C-alpha positions, 0 to 999 in steps of 0.5 A, a space after each residue: 499499500 502506498 504512503 501518503 505525502 505526509 508519511 513520506 515527508 516524515 520519513 525523510 525528516 527522521 533520517 540521519 542526513 538533513 533533508 529538505 522537503 519540497 512542498 507548499 506546506 509542512 505537516 507537523 503531526 500531533 504537535 499543534 505547531 510546536 517547533 521546540 524540536 530539532 534546530 528550531 530549539 537553537 537561536 536563529 542565525 540566518 534571516 530565513 531561519 524559523 524562530 521560537 517564542 523565547 527568541 521573539 520575547 527576548 528581542 530588544 525594542 529600538 526606541 528614542 527619547 527627547 531630553 528637554 533643557 530646563 532652567 531648573 538647577 540640578 543637584 550637581 553644582 552649576 548644572 541645570 536639568 534635562 527632562 524627558 517631557 517638554 516644558 509648559 513654562 515660559 521661555 527663559 533666556 540666559 547669556 554668557 560672555 564669550 571671550 575673543 578667539 575662544 576655541 571652546 568656551 563652556 556655556 553650560 551643562 545639563 544632566 537628567 534628574 536624579 529621580 529620572 530612571 534612564 535605564 527604564 527609558 533606554 537601557 542601551 545607547 545605540 550607535 548612530 546619529 544624535 541630534 541637538 536642537 538649541 535656540 540661540 542668538 548672539 549680540 554680534 552676528 556671524 562670529 559665534 558657533 556652538 557645539 555640544 559634548 554628550 556624556 554618561 555620568 555614573 552613580 559615583 559622579 564619573 562622566 564618560 564622553 560618548 560623542 562630540 557634535 559638529 559645530 552649528 552654523 554661524 549664529 545670528 542676532 535673531 533668536 533661532 533654533 540651530 541644529 547640530 549632530 553627533 555620531 555615536 560609534 558603538 553601543 553603550 549599555 546604561 547601568 542603574 543610577 546612570 545619568 545623561 549629561 550634555 555640555 555646551 561650548 562656543 567658538 568665537 572667530 573674532 578677537 573681540 568678545 561678544 555675548 551668546 544667548 541661549 533660550 530654553 523652555 517655552 516653545 524653544 524645544 531646546 533638546 537632545 534626541 537620544 537613540 537606544 534600545 530597551 527590553 520589552 516589558 513582559 506584562 499584560 498591562 494596558 497602561 502604567 502610571 507612577 507617582 511619588 508621595 511622602 517618600 514612597 514610589 507607588 506603581 499603579 497598573 491597569 491590567 486585563 485578566 480574564 477580560 476583567 480590568 482592575 487597578 492595582 497599587 504596589 508600594 515599591 519603596 521597600 521600607 515596609 511602612 504605609 504609603 499615602 498619595 492622592 490621585 488628581 483627575 483633570 480634564 484636557 484643560 488641566 481643570 481638576 475634576 475630582 480627587 481620590 486618596 488611598 493608603 497602602 499599609 503594611 497589612 493586607 487591608 486597603 484603605 480608600 479615602 475621599 479627600 473631598 465629597 463622597 465616594 460614588 459607586 456606579 452600576 446596577 448593584 454592589 457585589 460583595 462576593 459573599 463577604 461582610 460589609 462591616 463597621 457601618 454607622 447607624 442610619 439617619 436617612 430613610 435610604 441609608 443602609 441599616 446595621 444589625 444593631 439598629 434593627 435589633 434596637 428598634 425591634 419592639 416585642 408585641 404580645 397578642 392577647 386575643 380579640 378580633 383586631 390586632 393593632 400595631 
C-alpha cells in the first residue's frame, strides 16, 4: 500500500542526513505547531531561519527619547536639568560672555534628574546619529558657533564622553533654533543610577568678545534626541502610571485578566511602612475634576479615602462576593443602609392577647 505525502515527508525528516522537503506546506503531526524540536530549539542565525517564542520575547525594542533643557538647577553644582517631557513654562533666556578667539568656551551643562530612571527609558545607547536642537542668538552676528559634548555620568559622579557634535552654522542676532549632530560609534549599555549629561561650548572667530544667548523652555524645544534600545516589558498591562508621595514610589497598573480590568497599587519603596498619595483627575484643560486618596499599609487591608465629597459607585448593584460589609454607622436617612444593631434596637416585642383586631 502506498504512503501518503505526509508519511513520506516524515520519513525523510527522521533520517540521519539533513533533508529538505519540497512542498507548499509542512505537516507537523500531533504537535499543534510546536517547533521546540530539532534546530528550531537553537537561536536563529540566518534571516530565513524559523524562530521560537523565547527568541521573539527576548528581542530588544529600538526606541528614542527627547531630553528637554530646563532652567531648573540640578543637584550637581552649576548644572541645570534635562527632562524627558517638554516644558509648559515660559521661555527663559540666559547669556554668557564669550571671549575673543575662544576655541571652546563652556556655556553650560545639563543632566537628567536624579529621580529620572534612564535605564527604564533606555537601557542601551545605540550607535548612530544624535541630534541637538538649541535656540540661540548672539549680540554680534556671524562670529559665534556652538557645539555640544554628550556624556554618561555614573552613580559615583564619573562622566564618560560618548560623542562630540559638529559645530552649528554661524549664529545670528535673531533668536533661532540651530541644529547640530553627534555620531555615536558603538553601543553603550546604561547601568542603574546612570545619568545623561550634555555640555555646551562656543567658538568665537573674532578677537573681540561678544555675548551668546541661549533660550530654553517655552516653545524653544531646546533638546537632545537620544537613540537606544530597551528590553520589552513582559506584562499584560494596558497602561502604567507612577507617582511619588511622602517618600514612597507607588506603581499603579491597569491590567486585563480574564477580560476583567482592575487597578492595582504596589508600594515599591521597600521600607515596609504605609504609603499615602492622592490621585488628581483633570480634564484636557488641566481643570481638576475630582480627587481620590488611598493608603497602602503594611497589612493586607486597603484603605480608600475621599479627600473631598463622597466616594460614588456606579452600576446596577454592589457585589460583595459573599463577604461582610462591616463597621457601618447607624442610619439617619430613610435610604441609608441599616446595621444589625439598629434593627435589633428598634425591634419592639408585641404580645397578642386575643380579640378580633390586632393593632400595631
